[in-house]
N, C-alpha and C positions, 0 to 999 in steps of 0.2 A: 516545496521539496525539490522540484525540478530546478528551480533557479538557485537553490542553495547548494546543490550537490557539487558543482564545479569548485566552489569556494572551499568546501569541506575537503574535497579531493586534493586540492593544492596544499592544504595544511598537512596532509600526510607526508611522511618522510619518503616513502617509496612511490614512484610514479606508477608502477604496475599495480600497486594496491589501490591507488586513487582511481585508476581506470576500472578496476573491478567493482569498486563502490558505485561509480557513475552508471556503468552498463547494467549492473545487477538491479539497481533501484529503478532505472528507467524502463526495464523490461516489465516490471510488475506495475508500474504506475499507469502505463497507457491503457491496459484493459480496465483498471479500476476507474480512471476518470471517464472513460466512455460509458461504462455500466452505471457509474454514479450519476452521470448526466441524465441517463434514461430513468434512473431510480427517482430522481427529484421530480420528474414529470408525472409520477404515479401518485402524487399527493400523499407521501408517507407521513406517519406520525412524526412531528417535529422533534420530539425528545429522542425517539429511536434513531432518526436520521443523524442528529447531532452526535449521539453516542457512537454510532457506527463510524462516522467520519473521524471523530477524535481517537477511537481505538485504532483505526487504520494508521493515522499519523503516529500514534504511540508505537505501533509495531514497526514502522519504518525507522523510527529513532532507535528502537531496540536492535534492529538489524544493523543499523549504522554503527551503533556502539559495539556490537559483536564483531564487526569487521575492523574497527579501529583499535580495539584493545583486546588483550588476551582474555577472553571470557569462555565459559563452557560452550561447547558446540550446540548443546540443547537449547541455549538461548536463541541462537540464530534459527534453528529449526522450528522452535515454538513461534517465533515472530513470523516466519514464512507461512507456517500452517494457519496462523490466525489471520494473516492478510488474505490468504486464499479463501478462508472460510467467510470472511466479511464480503469479499467480492462475489463469491458464489451465492451467498444469501441475497445480496442486492440483485444479482442476475436472476435468481429464482423469483424474487418479488416482481421484477419487471415482466418476466414471462407470464407470471400468474395474473398480473394486472391487465396485460394486453392480450390475453389468450383469446378473447372473443373478438378482437379487432381483425383477426386474420381468417 
């Protein structure tokens, strides 16, 4: 997603819109990748982990679609809320798994 955003941003007609897409997605990707890296060290259920990663990527594509085309605002808001929920769940599971380590 990080590598593909500049290409997708250049495909947009308006440069200001492309910058908004790049910066908006990069702000949410950094905490996710950090928490996801710790989440994978907790030995989660493989099916659950794959499902969470796929859902997060799907929400990013929904968000991108909402920024590139005229779609209802609720689509962008739902994708944002879902990505935050996934990241929060992973963060909670990391804290729960390592609570005895500190």
